[in-house]
Structure formats: C-alpha cells, structure tokens
ZAMARGU-4260 file (C-alpha; in steps of 0.2 Angstrom, whole numbers, plus 5000, padded with zeros to 4 digits):
<rodrens>
0) 5055/5004/5018 | 5048/5004/5000 | 5036/5012/4988 | 5035/4997/4976 | 5017/4995/4974
5) 5003/5002/4963 | 5003/5005/4945 | 5019/4997/4941 | 5012/4979/4943 | 5003/4981/4927
10) 5017/4988/4916 | 5027/4979/4903 | 5043/4988/4902 | 5059/4989/4891 | 5070/4983/4906
15) 5068/4983/4925 | 5078/4996/4934 | 5085/5005/4919 | 5089/5024/4922 | 5097/5036/4910
20) 5105/5053/4910 | 5096/5069/4905 | 5098/5076/4887 | 5113/5088/4891 | 5128/5081/4882
25) 5143/5075/4893 | 5160/5066/4891 | 5152/5049/4894 | 5141/5051/4879 | 5155/5057/4867
30) 5158/5039/4861 | 5142/5041/4852 | 5146/5057/4843 | 5154/5048/4828 | 5146/5052/4811
35) 5135/5037/4812 | 5131/5037/4831 | 5140/5021/4833 | 5154/5019/4846 | 5166/5011/4834
40) 5180/5010/4848 | 5170/4998/4857 | 5170/4985/4843 | 5180/4969/4843 | 5189/4968/4826
45) 5193/4950/4829 | 5175/4945/4829 | 5163/4944/4814 | 5146/4950/4815 | 5140/4934/4807
50) 5147/4925/4822 | 5142/4936/4836 | 5134/4953/4833 | 5134/4957/4852 | 5153/4955/4853
55) 5157/4962/4836 | 5149/4978/4842 | 5154/4978/4860 | 5168/4966/4862 | 5182/4978/4864
60) 5172/4988/4877 | 5169/4972/4886 | 5187/4968/4887 | 5192/4985/4892 | 5179/4989/4905
65) 5180/4985/4924 | 5164/4985/4933 | 5165/4999/4946 | 5166/4993/4964 | 5149/5000/4969
70) 5140/4992/4954 | 5133/4975/4951 | 5133/4978/4933 | 5140/4991/4921 | 5136/4997/4903
75) 5127/5011/4893 | 5112/5011/4905 | 5122/5012/4921 | 5134/5024/4914 | 5120/5036/4909
80) 5111/5032/4926 | 5126/5039/4935 | 5125/5055/4924 | 5106/5056/4927 | 5110/5056/4946
85) 5123/5069/4945 | 5111/5080/4935 | 5098/5078/4948 | 5110/5080/4962 | 5114/5097/4955
90) 5096/5102/4953 | 5091/5097/4971 | 5107/5104/4979 | 5104/5120/4969 | 5087/5122/4978
95) 5096/5126/4994 | 5108/5138/4985 | 5094/5146/4975 | 5091/5164/4978 | 5073/5163/4971
100) 5058/5159/4982 | 5055/5140/4982 | 5038/5132/4979 | 5031/5121/4993 | 5036/5105/4983
105) 5053/5111/4980 | 5056/5114/4998 | 5050/5096/5002 | 5062/5089/4989 | 5076/5099/4997
110) 5071/5093/5015 | 5069/5075/5010 | 5086/5074/5001 | 5096/5083/5015 | 5088/5073/5029
115) 5093/5057/5020 | 5111/5061/5017 | 5113/5068/5034 | 5120/5051/5041 | 5127/5060/5057
120) 5110/5065/5062 | 5103/5047/5058 | 5117/5039/5068 | 5114/5051/5083 | 5095/5046/5083
125) 5099/5028/5084 | 5083/5017/5084 | 5072/5031/5091 | 5063/5035/5075 | 5058/5016/5073
130) 5056/5012/5091 | 5037/5016/5091 | 5034/5003/5077 | 5045/4990/5085 | 5035/4993/5101
135) 5019/4990/5092 | 5025/4974/5085 | 5031/4968/5102 | 5013/4972/5109 | 5004/4961/5097
140) 4995/4949/5109 | 4983/4939/5098 | 4979/4935/5079 | 4966/4949/5078 | 4980/4962/5082
145) 4992/4953/5070 | 4979/4954/5056 | 4976/4973/5060 | 4994/4977/5061 | 4998/4968/5044
150) 4984/4978/5036 | 4990/4994/5043 | 5008/4992/5038 | 5008/4982/5022 | 5013/4997/5012
155) 5028/5001/5024 | 5037/4985/5022 | 5037/4968/5014 | 5023/4957/5023 | 5016/4940/5018
160) 5000/4947/5010 | 5000/4964/5001 | 4988/4975/4992 | 4987/4990/4980 | 4973/4998/4971
165) 4973/4999/4952 | 4962/4995/4936 | 4951/4979/4936 | 4958/4969/4921 | 4940/4965/4916
170) 4933/4982/4920 | 4948/4993/4916 | 4939/5009/4919 | 4937/5006/4937 | 4950/5004/4951
175) 4949/4989/4962 | 4959/4982/4977 | 4972/4970/4971 | 4980/4957/4983 | 4996/4948/4980
180) 5009/4936/4989 | 5024/4943/4998 | 5035/4942/5013 | 5051/4935/5008 | 5068/4943/5012
185) 5077/4934/4998 | 5073/4938/4980 | 5062/4923/4975 | 5056/4907/4982 | 5069/4897/4973
190) 5082/4905/4984 | 5074/4895/4998 | 5068/4879/4990 | 5082/4875/4977 | 5093/4865/4989
195) 5105/4859/4975 | 5111/4875/4969 | 5127/4881/4978 | 5124/4899/4974 | 5107/4898/4983
200) 5115/4889/4998 | 5128/4903/4999 | 5114/4916/4998 | 5104/4908/5012 | 5119/4908/5023
205) 5122/4926/5020 | 5104/4929/5024 | 5105/4920/5041 | 5120/4931/5045 | 5111/4946/5041
210) 5095/4942/5051 | 5107/4938/5066 | 5115/4955/5064 | 5098/4964/5064 | 5092/4954/5079
215) 5108/4958/5089 | 5107/4976/5084 | 5089/4978/5088 | 5089/4976/5107 | 5071/4970/5106
220) 5066/4958/5120 | 5059/4945/5109 | 5076/4943/5100 | 5087/4940/5115 | 5092/4923/5108
225) 5097/4928/5090 | 5102/4911/5084 | 5086/4902/5089 | 5075/4916/5084 | 5083/4918/5067
230) 5082/4900/5063 | 5063/4900/5067 | 5061/4915/5056 | 5071/4907/5042 | 5060/4891/5043
235) 5044/4902/5043 | 5050/4911/5027 | 5054/4894/5019 | 5036/4889/5023 | 5030/4905/5014
240) 5041/4902/4999 | 5034/4884/4998 | 5016/4891/4995 | 5022/4905/4983 | 5018/4904/4965
245) 5032/4904/4953 | 5037/4919/4943 | 5031/4910/4927 | 5014/4907/4935 | 5013/4925/4941
250) 5015/4931/4923 | 4998/4922/4918 | 4985/4936/4916 | 4970/4924/4916 | 4977/4913/4931
255) 4981/4929/4941 | 4964/4937/4939 | 4953/4930/4953 | 4939/4943/4958 | 4929/4939/4974
260) 4919/4947/4987 | 4926/4949/5005 | 4915/4935/5010 | 4922/4924/4997 | 4939/4928/5003
265) 4934/4924/5020 | 4928/4907/5014 | 4944/4904/5004 | 4955/4907/5019 | 4945/4905/5035
270) 4960/4905/5047 | 4963/4924/5045 | 4954/4939/5052 | 4951/4948/5035 | 4940/4961/5043
275) 4954/4967/5054 | 4966/4967/5040 | 4955/4977/5029 | 4951/4990/5043 | 4970/4992/5046
280) 4972/4995/5028 | 4958/5008/5028 | 4948/4997/5016 | 4935/4991/5028 | 4921/4996/5016
285) 4928/4986/5001 | 4917/4972/4996 | 4926/4967/4979 | 4944/4963/4976 | 4956/4954/4964
290) 4966/4940/4972 | 4982/4937/4962 | 4987/4920/4969 | 4972/4912/4979 | 4981/4896/4984
295) 4996/4906/4991 | 4985/4918/5000 | 4975/4903/5007 | 4990/4894/5013 | 4998/4910/5020
300) 4983/4913/5030 | 4985/4896/5038 | 5003/4900/5043 | 4997/4917/5050 | 4984/4907/5061
305) 4995/4893/5066 | 5013/4898/5068 | 5018/4904/5085 | 5014/4923/5088 | 5032/4925/5095
310) 5039/4919/5079 | 5028/4931/5069 | 5033/4946/5080 | 5051/4942/5077 | 5048/4940/5059
315) 5040/4957/5058 | 5053/4966/5069 | 5067/4959/5057 | 5058/4964/5041 | 5054/4981/5048
320) 5072/4984/5052 | 5078/4977/5036 | 5067/4988/5025 | 5072/5003/5035 | 5090/4999/5036
325) 5096/5014/5025 | 5087/5026/5037 | 5095/5018/5053 | 5113/5019/5060 | 5128/5014/5051
330) 5129/4996/5058 | 5112/4993/5050 | 5117/5001/5034 | 5133/4990/5033 | 5123/4974/5036
335) 5110/4978/5023 | 5124/4981/5010 | 5133/4965/5015 | 5118/4955/5010 | 5109/4965/4996
340) 5123/4974/4989 | 5137/4962/4990 | 5130/4944/4993 | 5115/4945/4981 | 5122/4958/4969
345) 5141/4957/4969 | 5145/4975/4972 | 5161/4977/4983 | 5157/4994/4991 | 5140/5004/4994
350) 5134/5017/4982 | 5138/5035/4988 | 5126/5041/5000 | 5121/5055/4989 | 5116/5043/4975
355) 5105/5033/4987 | 5097/5049/4992 | 5093/5053/4974 | 5084/5036/4972 | 5074/5039/4988
360) 5068/5057/4984 | 5063/5050/4966 | 5053/5037/4975 | 5045/5049/4987 | 5043/5065/4977
365) 5046/5058/4959 | 5035/5070/4949 | 5041/5085/4959 | 5059/5081/4954 | 5052/5077/4937
370) 5046/5094/4935 | 5063/5101/4939 | 5071/5089/4927 | 5059/5092/4912 | 5062/5111/4914
375) 5080/5110/4913 | 5083/5095/4901 | 5069/5091/4890 | 5067/5103/4875 | 5050/5103/4866
380) 5057/5098/4850 | 5062/5081/4857 | 5043/5078/4861 | 5039/5082/4843 | 5053/5071/4835
385) 5048/5057/4847 | 5029/5058/4842 | 5034/5057/4823 | 5044/5041/4827 | 5030/5033/4836
390) 5018/5037/4823 | 5030/5029/4810 | 5031/5013/4820 | 5013/5012/4823 | 5010/5014/4804
395) 5023/5000/4801 | 5014/4989/4813 | 4998/4992/4805 | 5005/4987/4788 | 5013/4972/4795
400) 4997/4965/4803 | 4988/4967/4787 | 5000/4955/4778 | 5003/4942/4792 | 5002/4925/4784
405) 4998/4915/4799 | 4983/4926/4805 | 4965/4925/4798 | 4955/4940/4793 | 4944/4940/4808
410) 4958/4941/4821 | 4967/4954/4810 | 4953/4965/4811 | 4953/4964/4830 | 4971/4967/4830
415) 4970/4982/4819 | 4956/4989/4830 | 4967/4987/4846 | 4982/4995/4837 | 4971/5010/4832
420) 4966/5013/4850 | 4984/5014/4857 | 4987/5029/4868 | 5004/5037/4867 | 5012/5047/4881
425) 5029/5056/4879 | 5040/5065/4890 | 5030/5070/4906 | 5012/5070/4913 | 5000/5083/4907
430) 4997/5086/4926 | 5010/5084/4939 | 5006/5075/4955 | 5000/5086/4970 | 5011/5084/4985
435) 5002/5096/4996 | 4996/5083/5009 | 5014/5076/5011 | 5023/5081/5027 | 5042/5083/5025
440) 5054/5091/5037 | 5072/5093/5040 | 5083/5080/5050 | 5070/5066/5050 | 5074/5054/5037
445) 5065/5039/5043 | 5049/5049/5047 | 5049/5057/5030 | 5050/5041/5021 | 5036/5034/5033
450) 5025/5049/5029 | 5029/5047/5010 | 5023/5029/5010 | 5007/5034/5020 | 5004/5048/5007
455) 5005/5036/4993 | 4994/5023/5001 | 4981/5036/5005 | 4981/5041/4987 | 4978/5024/4981
460) 4965/5020/4994 | 4955/5035/4989 | 4953/5029/4971 | 4946/5012/4975 | 4930/5010/4966
465) 4932/5026/4956 | 4935/5029/4938 | 4953/5026/4932 | 4963/5042/4929 | 4970/5039/4911
470) 4982/5054/4913 | 4992/5046/4927 | 5009/5040/4924 | 5018/5024/4931 | 5035/5031/4929
475) 5043/5048/4932 | 5050/5059/4918 | 5068/5056/4924 | 5066/5037/4922 | 5076/5030/4908
480) 5064/5016/4903 | 5048/5014/4893 | 5032/5004/4896 | 5016/4997/4890 | 5001/4997/4901
485) 4988/4983/4895 | 4974/4990/4906 | 4975/5007/4897 | 4982/5000/4881 | 4995/5014/4881
490) 5013/5016/4877 | 5023/5028/4888 | 5041/5035/4885 | 5048/5046/4899 | 5058/5061/4894
495) 5075/5054/4899 | 5075/5039/4887 | 5078/5052/4873 | 5097/5051/4875 | 5111/5042/4866
500) 5113/5028/4863 | 5094/5026/4862 | 5091/5043/4853 | 5104/5054/4845 | 5099/5069/4835
505) 5117/5069/4828 | 5116/5051/4822 | 5109/5045/4805 | 5092/5038/4804 | 5098/5019/4803
510) 5105/5020/4821 | 5091/5029/4828 | 5078/5017/4821 | 5089/5002/4827 | 5090/5010/4845
515) 5075/5021/4849 | 5065/5013/4835 | 5067/4996/4842 | 5062/5003/4859 | 5046/5010/4852
520) 5042/4994/4843 | 5046/4984/4859 | 5033/4993/4869 | 5020/4992/4855 | 5023/4974/4854
525) 5019/4971/4872 | 5001/4974/4867 | 5003/4958/4856 | 5015/4947/4867 | 5008/4931/4875
530) 5000/4941/4890 | 4997/4958/4882 | 4988/4950/4867 | 4974/4944/4880 | 4968/4962/4882
535) 4958/4971/4869 | 4959/4989/4863 | 4950/4996/4878 | 4961/4987/4890 | 4949/4973/4894
540) 4955/4955/4898 | 4945/4946/4885 | 4948/4934/4871 | 4948/4943/4854 | 4956/4929/4844
545) 4949/4914/4834 | 4954/4897/4841 | 4965/4893/4826 | 4975/4909/4826 | 4978/4908/4845
550) 4984/4890/4842 | 4996/4896/4828 | 5003/4910/4839 | 5006/4899/4854 | 5014/4886/4843
555) 5026/4899/4837 | 5030/4907/4854 | 5034/4889/4860 | 5048/4889/4848 | 5054/4905/4856
560) 5053/4898/4873 | 5064/4883/4867 | 5077/4895/4859 | 5080/4905/4875 | 5079/4889/4886
565) 5095/4884/4877 | 5105/4899/4883 | 5117/4896/4898 | 5124/4912/4905 | 5131/4904/4920
570) 5137/4886/4921 | 5122/4875/4924 | 5110/4889/4924 | 5099/4893/4909 | 5088/4907/4904
575) 5070/4903/4908 | 5061/4904/4891 | 5044/4904/4899 | 5048/4918/4911 | 5056/4929/4898
580) 5044/4925/4884 | 5034/4942/4885 | 5050/4952/4884 | 5058/4941/4870 | 5042/4943/4860
585) 5043/4962/4862 | 5062/4962/4857 | 5059/4951/4842 | 5043/4960/4836 | 5049/4977/4840
590) 5065/4975/4830 | 5056/4968/4815 | 5044/4983/4815 | 5057/4996/4818 | 5067/4989/4803
595) 5051/4990/4792 | 5048/5008/4798 | 5067/5012/4794 | 5065/5005/4776 | 5049/5014/4774
600) 5057/5030/4779 | 5070/5029/4765 | 5055/5031/4752 | 5063/5019/4740 | 5081/5026/4741
605) 5097/5017/4746 | 5105/5024/4762 | 5123/5030/4760 | 5137/5020/4767 | 5144/5027/4783
610) 5159/5022/4793 | 5160/5007/4781 | 5143/5000/4784 | 5127/5000/4774 | 5111/5008/4782
615) 5104/4991/4785 | 5120/4985/4794 | 5120/5001/4805 | 5102/4998/4810 | 5107/4981/4818
620) 5123/4988/4825 | 5113/5002/4833 | 5102/4989/4841 | 5117/4979/4847 | 5125/4994/4855
625) 5110/4997/4866 | 5113/4981/4875 | 5131/4984/4880 | 5133/4978/4898 | 5144/4968/4910
630) 5136/4959/4925 | 5143/4951/4940 | 5139/4933/4943 | 5128/4936/4959 | 5117/4949/4949
635) 5116/4937/4934 | 5110/4923/4946 | 5097/4935/4953 | 5091/4940/4936 | 5090/4923/4929
640) 5079/4918/4944 | 5066/4932/4945 | 5069/4944/4930 | 5057/4943/4915 | 5071/4950/4904
645) 5084/4939/4896 | 5103/4944/4899 | 5108/4958/4887 | 5119/4947/4876 | 5104/4936/4871
650) 5092/4950/4869 | 5104/4956/4855 | 5110/4940/4847 | 5094/4930/4851 | 5083/4943/4843
655) 5093/4946/4827 | 5095/4928/4822 | 5077/4927/4818 | 5077/4943/4807 | 5078/4940/4789
660) 5085/4957/4786 | 5100/4954/4798 | 5105/4939/4788 | 5103/4948/4772 | 5112/4964/4778
665) 5128/4954/4784 | 5126/4940/4771 | 5126/4926/4784 | 5130/4908/4777 | 5128/4891/4784
670) 5143/4888/4795 | 5142/4906/4803 | 5138/4905/4821 | 5124/4917/4819 | 5116/4909/4804
675) 5099/4902/4806 | 5090/4893/4791 | 5076/4903/4784 | 5063/4890/4788 | 5069/4889/4807
680) 5068/4908/4810 | 5054/4913/4821 | 5042/4926/4814 | 5027/4934/4824 | 5022/4952/4821
</rodrens>
C-alpha cells in the first residue's frame, strides 16, 4: 500500500529519500564536533583536492566503511536517518509509557505503530484483512466494473492510471485533478524494455520469481496455474511499459501540462469507461482535469479494453498483494524483501520491523508525529538562524541576477520580480493537519493503512476546484530534506535538516555556508532551473523570458547535460544528463550563490585559517562532506535509471569544477584532474 501521491509531484527536492536525525547531539555526529565542523578523520591524505575533492574529503571514510547489511547505501544521510528513527521510536513508544493523558492524535500514532510491529498478530490473521479486496477483484465481470474498481482503488495501490489533486500549473490558485501513468511493478519502463542490459535481465527474472511466489501464496482461484498467469501479467506490464513516457519526457513541464474536459478525455481514449472510473474515485462531478501523458493514457485505455479480463484480474490481485506485503504474513514480507530490498536495492537483510513501522506511521500520521518531534527537538533559535541564512542567500541571488552577463535587462527584471515573491517556510507548518476523521485501532495493521489512504484521498478530493491552501506543507517536520514548489514559488526547509553535517552551530561560518548554505541556494535555484524557470513569481506556468535570453540559457544547460552524460558510475552505464539537469543546475547555482553569500558575510575581512585550511577551502570541503556516501550496485543502477539526482560523487566534483572560487581556493593548475579551463567552466546564476 502506498501514500505516494499528491503535492510531492510538484516538488523539486534536495534529494529523493533523504532523512536525517533530530537536533539532539549523538555519538554519530561527534565526527563533526571538530573546531571547523569538518570530519578530518574521513579525509584521504593520499589524494589531492585538486585531483578529486570528493575523495580528498571522504576517501578514508569510503575505505573504512562497510555498508550495513540492511542498507542499500550508507553515508551521512543514512546514518542520520537511523538516528532520526531511533528518536522517533523513543517518542512513539513513550506515548504508551506516558503517565499524562494522550491527545486523540497521539493515541492514533501509538495504535498505528504498535499494530504494524505486532507481526504475531499479522501472521495469525493471514489473508483475512485483504480477502474482501481480493474477492472484489475476483468478482469483476466486465469492463465497466474494471473501470469503477480502478477509480475506487487507484489511491491504494499502483494501478495503470492514477490521479491526485493539486494546483493547476497555469492557474496555480486553484486545485485541479491531475492524471498520470502508472502500474509497473519494476522501478521504470527501462527495466522491461532494455533487453541488452544484463542487470535489467536479472531484475526481470527476480520479478517473475516474486510474482510467482505471490500467486502461490494467494490461494486465489484465478491464479491456480502461477507460471502461466505470471507470464501473462509480465507480458501485460511490458506492454504498459512500452507506452510509458520516459523519465526525461515526464520532467517537461510544458509537455506534461494537458488540460482537458472529461468529454475531451473520453474522445482521446474512447475504449475506457471514464464515467465509471471517475465515480469510483469520488470525482464524478469533475469536468476539467490535467493529463500528464496523454499518449500513454490513450494507449493504456486500449489495453484496459482489449486485454483479457482474467489477465487484468490476475494483475490486480498480484499488485494488491505486493503493495500490501508488509502488512501480510511472513512469507509475503520475505518475498517482498527478496525483490525490492535485495534484488533491486542490494540489501542483504530486511530493515528492523520497528524501523519500517516508523516509516509507515510517518506516512499515515506524519504531522501528528511531527508535532511530537518539533516539541522535543526543534529549538526556536534554529528557526531564527535559518531565517537569517535564507535571507542572506536571497540577497546574494538578487545581486547575482543584476550582474549576469548573459541575460538582458527585460528578463532580469522579471527574474528579480520572481525572486522577490519567494515564500519561505522553515521548521514546521503554522497549522498542523487534523486527523480527527482518521480511524485507527489496535491490532489491525492492514486496515489502519487502508483507512489512512482513504483519509488522505478524501482530503485531496474535497479540495478539487477550490483555492489552494498556501500554508500546506509537502514534507513533514521530521523529514531531512528541503524542496522548491514551483506552483507556489516557495522554498521549504523542514526542521530536521538543521543538523550536522548540514548545519552545525559549533562550526565556523565557512562550513555552514558550504553545507546548509548550498542547500538553501539549491532550493532557490530550482526556481531558475530548466523547468522551474518556466514558472513566474506567482507560480504560473508562463514564459517570462525574451527569446534571446532563453536561447542563451538553453545553450549553457546543454553543456551541463554533456558534462554529466560523460560520467560512468557503473561499467557501461552513464549518468543521464537530461534526466538530472534540474538537480545539476540547482547544485551548480546553489553552490555559486552560497559562496557569494559567504564572502559577503565576511564584510571585507579575511577568514582565519582553521585546521590548516583557509575559509574558502573550508567552504568547499563542507560542501563535499555533505555528499559522503557508499552505494550498492543494484541501488546505483536503480538511481541511474529513474532518479533525477546524479550520484553523490558527481554532485560534489561535477559541481565544483565549474566554480571559479574552487579553482582559486585550491590553486588548481593544468594537469590537475579537477582543473577546468576558465573558458570551459559553466556559469548560470
């Protein structure tokens, strides 16, 4: 089951999946307690910064660190994520031990978590909780009922056509229904369609084994011949993959904006009962919606109309079981880990059940948990300090725009207007979400999750056609990440990101500007990356550029695409420069702006030398330290296929090679591996 729909679609974040620890200090953070805030023990003294900044700062740590068996990657982010989970575990378990009277939301948090980690009860219930859903699928007798079912359950598991409700890109004050492609069990269409890549072939084989296990465990009448049925389902998903847009195409804001009436949708895809689908989704009165990938929706509708019903029923049963696997008996949980944890991510053992429970309760009751987190771990002074830092970066960005040599005055004026309208959110929402309507009870893990998904969908449905609530957050306070939302022209920094190695009150300014400063600059820059720059200061998807300035910008970003295309993290597998362009622009521009803000903060003075490094050098070392990470091959492959972020080593090195200040700070010379001639350096904002 999943909650992955809604506002997050519109966000440009620092990095997918980053979580970090609360602000309380711990043993894992002591590495950053050095005078400068740098973990000097993690450096590789045999590497020169001029040859490889990432390894210079992190090489010894890379050499000494073994990825834990339950992880697909390990580094500063994962280490702090574990600490965050430990803190949240203490807060949540403490609710049961508390002598004070619990609020209604606190009781729900405690019930939800305890039900999830009670695997004895889950095992004893068997398939009873999900049996009603499986019976409904088995009872589908025609295309009308299939369409109604897909609408009714599209928010519960991954079906071929999915929806959410969020701001209309060209009318950002109003919420509209958004429609997108879906339905694949493997991470991306390339896993099905790229027949020459042996890693994808291995993944397909693992997926077939997984589906076969689910079929055998289900005892559903339509899956009595698993080998035949699974082959049919795999063929169906391959057909779906064949009509899917690529990850690069889906990034295109203009191409993905296709408003139409329901009648126009019916004309686009005549083979599908859209009325039944919309009724099932509780959106029968909607007349206008935004279709993200029209050709994919059209061809998927044909598959829904023409492929045998028994194959669609088998497909739905397997997807329902797969997305619910963590809430079902041990055999299902083991099978799910073997595919998604091991084959596709490289982990050797599952995460502890309690830690999976933290993730689940964060999804279901995230702001109720966030309220507990903020009260315990987010001092008010951190919000004040962060506000000051953000304002310094915004001023630096303003100064930089005014002096851009490649941009004309007309576009500069529009860019400055957009920057002046940025909304900044720090720490936590001004108003926490109300969970009064969510039913949560003890010892019913599957049902609690089902109700939580219904609760979230009902919340989204109710706002269709209504004004956008600009106070809403797309991340919880306990999420260690940050994001830019183009439709609201806002940058958002949840409380938990204010933690070493991003932000360290004990560290000197240079390291903080290189770390949290580059994060702030990164999110500001998303408003001016290849996609964010197509939205104006009011969050509207509209062109505010002169033709000449846009051509100049696109020419420069093409150079960045080519630079990252050349990186080869795995033998024969390169970074996709076009897929990662937005994040690479944000990294590059954010770093440049953060450095300008750091220099401005010195007020003309020279920073003292600390730990043998100048202030300018410490700035770049603080930046490189943030990207410390080791990743298993399976996870690297998955990221290279579908993640819009470049691998961390290249986020560090590939960014600083374009920074004049880096070359000056470390006096790079021709022949150094990090040297890049001044005329070849890529400069944007």
